[in-house]
N, C-alpha and C positions, 0 to 999 in steps of 0.2 A: 504494500500499500505505499504511496506516496502524495505527497501534497505540491500542488502549482502555487508557487511564490511568484508574485511581479517583482522584475528588478527595476534598478534606478534609467537604466536606458529606454525602459519602454516594453522591454521581453518577458519572459518567464523561464524560469527553471524547475526542475522538479527536485522535491526533497524527501528523503526517505526517514522518516522519523527515526530518533532511535528506540533502538529496542535492550538497552542496556542501560540505565539510569542509575545516578551514584547510589549508594545505599544509604541510609538514613545513619546518622554519626548524633551521639551526645558525650562531649566529653566536658572537661574544666579546660580555664583560661591557661594557655601557654604559657611557661615561665621563662622561655627568653627572649620574649619580647613582647608588647602591647601591642594587641590590635582593636580598633575600635572601628565597628561600620555606621555610618553615616546614616540613620534609618529615614525612612518617606512615612508620611502620613498617610492613609486611608479613608477620602472624604465618602460623605454619607451622599450617595448618588439622589435619592431625592429631594433630600433637605438641599442639597447643591443649586438646584434649579429653583427655588425659592426662597432662599433667605441670601439677604446680601452680603451678611459675613459667611465667613466661611464654617463649616458644619462636619466636623470629623467624625468616623465610624471608631468610636474608643474601643470597643472587645476588638474588631480586625486591627486597629493601631499597634494595640497593646501586646497581642498574640504573636502579631511577628515580632517584637522586641524579642518577649521568651523566647521565641524561635532561635534569636542570635544568642542569646546567653545560654542556650543549653547546648551549644556549638561552642562554648568556650571564648566567644567574641563579647568585647564589650560595644555598649549603646554610645554613640554620639548624636546627642537628642537636640533639636531643635536648630538644626543647621541649616544651609541650604539646599539640600538635598530633603530635607522637610520645608521645603517651599519657603521659607523665610525670606520676603522682600518678593516673592512671585506668588500672592495669593494668601498666604497662611499670616494673620494679623497678630499684635503681641499679645490681647488679649487670649486668644487661643493657643499662641506659643506658651504664653505662662502658664495655661492649664496643661499643657501636653508633658512640660517641664515638671508639674508638681505629681501628676500622675505616674509619669515613667521613674521618676527617682523612686518615688514609693514600692513602684513595682521592683524595680533593683534592690530596694533594702529587702523584700519578704524574699527572694531567692539568689542573694549575694551576688549581683550580677555588677559590672562594673557600668559605669554611666558617667560621661560630660555632656554638660548642656551648654549650648550656645546662650552668650550674652551680648548682646548690639543695642541699637539705636531706633530701631524700627518704629517704637511708637511713636518716634517725631513727624510732625506732619511733613511727608515727601516733598513738597513746593520750594523746601529752604530755608534758605535765611536766617539760619539758630546761630547765637551765639557759644562761644567754645563751652558757658556757663551748661548751658540748657544740654548740650552734648555729653558733656561729662554727667550731668544728673541723669541722663538719660541710660547710659551706661550704668551709673552705681544704683540703678532702681533695679536694674537686669542682673546684676550681679550680684546683688542681695538678696533676689528673690530664688536664684538658682543655690546658692550656700544654705539659704534659710531650708530651700528643699532637701538636704544634705547631698548637691552635688557638685563636682566640680565642675570649674567652670570654661570655657571657651570665648577670650575676647574677641568676637570677629570684627572683621573690617567693617568701618563704618560709612555709609554714602553720604549723613550728613555732615561726619567731618572731611570727609575728602572734600565736599563741595566747599565748607565753610575756613579749612585751614588754610593758613597766610604760608606756610610752607614746614622745616622737619622740627621747629620751637614749638607749635602747637602742637605735634605728635607728641613731644616727648611731653610736654604740660599734661595733655591727658590722659595717656598711658601712664605716666608717673606716677599721677594721682591714683590711679585705681588700682595699682600694683601694691603702692602704701596701703592703701586702706584693706585689700583683701584678707579673708579669714582663711585662704589656704592658697597653696599653688595654683596659678589659673595656665593654661595655653593660651599663646599669641596664635593668631591667624592671619597669616598675610594670604590674602584671596587675589589674584591676580586679574587685570581686566580681562582676560582671554574668558573668565566665568563671569565676571560683569565688569559690561563698557564702563560704569560710572566710577569705579575703583581705580582710573587710570589715574596716577600720578600719586598715587598712595604713599605714604611716608615724605611726602613733602618735595618726592623729584618723579621724574620719567626717566631718568637716567636706571639701570637698574643697580649698577654698581653703589651709586649714591646712596640709593634709596635702601638698599641692604646697610649700609653704614651705620643708617639710622636708626633702621631694626634693630640689629645689634646692640648697638648703644643703648636702648630702651630696655630691653636684657638683662645687658653690664649692668647697668644703672641700680639694679634690683635682682640679681640673679636666684635670692632667696625665693624671692614671690612667683618662678615660672618654672612649672614643670616639666615645659616643652613648646616648642613653636609648632605649628603645621603650617607647612609651605605649600601652597597651590598655584604654581605657577606654571607646570609643565613645563620644567626647563632642569632637567637631569642636572647639567654644571653647574648650573646656582645654586640648588637646595646642596649637590655636594659640598659647597664652597663654604655657605652657611652653616653646613655639619660642621666641617672643620675649624668654623671662627668662634663657635658656642663654649661659655664658659663651661667648667667640667660638671657633670649631673644633669644638664637641662637638656632634656631629649627632643630629637630630631623627629615629629610625627611625617611621614611623607603624607601629599593630599596629592601627588603628582600620578593621576589615574593614567597615563601612557608607558610610564615605566616605574612602576612601584617595584616589581619583584628585584632589579638589580639596586634598586634602593634601599631593600628593605633587606635582603643580602648584606651588603655593605662589601668594603674592597677591603676586607680582613685587619683593617686598624678601625673605622668605624662601620658599626651596623644601624640600623632606622627599625624603628617603630611606625606605625602608621594608623590613617585616620581618614578614611577611604568610601567613598561615595558607591565605587563601583563594589566592595565589599558586602552591602546588600545581598545584590543578586547573585554572587558568587561564592556566598556564606560558607556553603560545604567543602569546595575546595580550599577558600581561604582555610579555615579550620583546620584540613588537615595539613596542609603547607606552614603552620605555626606549628604542630603536631611534628614536622617534618624536622624544624629548627631544633625543637629541642630534643629531639634524637640525635642532634649534631650530625644530620645528614642535608646539605645544603644543595647537593645535585637531588635529592628527590624534592626540595623545595621547588628548585626551579622547576621541574620536571611537571610538577602540578602546578605551577602558578603560569606559566608562559604560558603554556596555549590559551590563556582565560585572556591576555594582552588584547588581541585581536577584537573580541567583543568588546572591553572596556574602550579604546579606542573608538571604535565604531558608535557607542552610547556616546562619547564625548566629544564626537566631531562637532566642529563649528556648525552653529551656533551653540558654544558650547553649555551658556546655561540653560538649555533645552536639553539637558540628559537627564532628567527628572523624567521625561515621558517614557522613554525606554526603562528607566528603573521600575516605575508605577506598571508597564507592560507587561514584565516578565515577572512581577510578583501575583500578576493576575496570570498570566499562562500557569505560572507553579499552582495553583489553588490557592495562594496565601490570601484571598482576597476576591470578594464574587460578580466584580465589576472594574471595566476600565475606565474610571472616571476619575478625573482629577480635580482639587481645588482650582479655582477658575478658572475651569476648562481647558486646562494646558495639555489633555489627551490629545488635542489637535496639532500640536505643534510641531510635530515632525510626520514626514508624508509617509503614506505607506509603506513604497518600497523598503524604508530606512526598518519602519517597525516587522517587516516581513524579514529582513536581515539580521537582527536581533532576534527575532525567532530562531531562525535557523541555526546562527550563532550558541545559542544558548544551548539548544538542544543536543548540536553536535558535542559539548562538553558532557551532557548527561545531567542537566541541573534542573530538568522537569521530574517532580517525582514520579507523575502521573502522564507519562508521555502521549497516551492516548487523550487525557482531557484536553493538554497544550494543544495537539494537532483537532481537535476539537472546537476549542476556544480561537484558534488563529483563523479555520474555517469560517468562525462565525463575524471573525472582525472582516474578512475577505469578503464574505459576503454582504455585510454592510456599503462596502465601497462598491457595489456591484461588480465583484473580481469571483469568477467560477474557478473554484478549486480543484 
């Protein structure tokens, strides 16, 4: 049995669904690395069409997080993968953080939560004091819920900052008052064009200098940094220049196997959007590192890069569409509807390729269900499969 899939060139190709998917895996967290999967949210498909504000299916959303914890992965909550700045407002994100942190405590799961400034009016014109106060509100909320915080890049700060000194002032104040070490997230313009020139410079070397100064001024308050530039050499350079004890969580969804494996002197941790879709393989790869089996790690993770590069292809910010598609095809949610209607952000051939590549990796627990759902999607577009 095969399924006919549309191609980007207007033609079709036949795909024979996988007959041997990955077996279920339940394990504890890896000892040699810290792996966090940035998790998506499951929208309520009926309420989404009737409500102005986003409505989340809490049961399905939290069940997905329990699935990640059961495979030994940490959860990075309320990050850009959860559509922060792309449909998920701050009140809903705050509730998401509260609920997920409580679930993490109940099962002993690792969790980090995004803290930003997205409660501010996106029209802009905010003073630095307002931006700092917005950050402080979200940081305090994450810490009050018992979670570690990821200080996310701020569109408001990018628009308001006059130069590097403003970034040093805002981030320095946040670090000095944080109750526990945080993760600093540098999200590049490839993910969000409004963040161009972050840290006060468009030149990457100059921006790197400011970023590292933020860390160096208060290293005891920085658990790690998350680099999301899709620039492997830049990330390696930053890793070499970090103070001792500060982790480097790769956010590079194009080069993560090599960046995690390291070069003998430096190894990496990871906080990745791709880890949700490839969780069964990411968990197995982490266990391979615990066994001191770097070859086995690469054998498991290298084949996933093609899928990741496809999902994170330009415009990269729409990668969430592929993430949610694969969760639906895998049976982890009952629909392919996203907050803000972003299920329509990618064309059908892109979705078809995502299905094919994920299926070839054995990522669908029930390949027949995935095939049936893909046929249903194709039919909705008028494509006979």
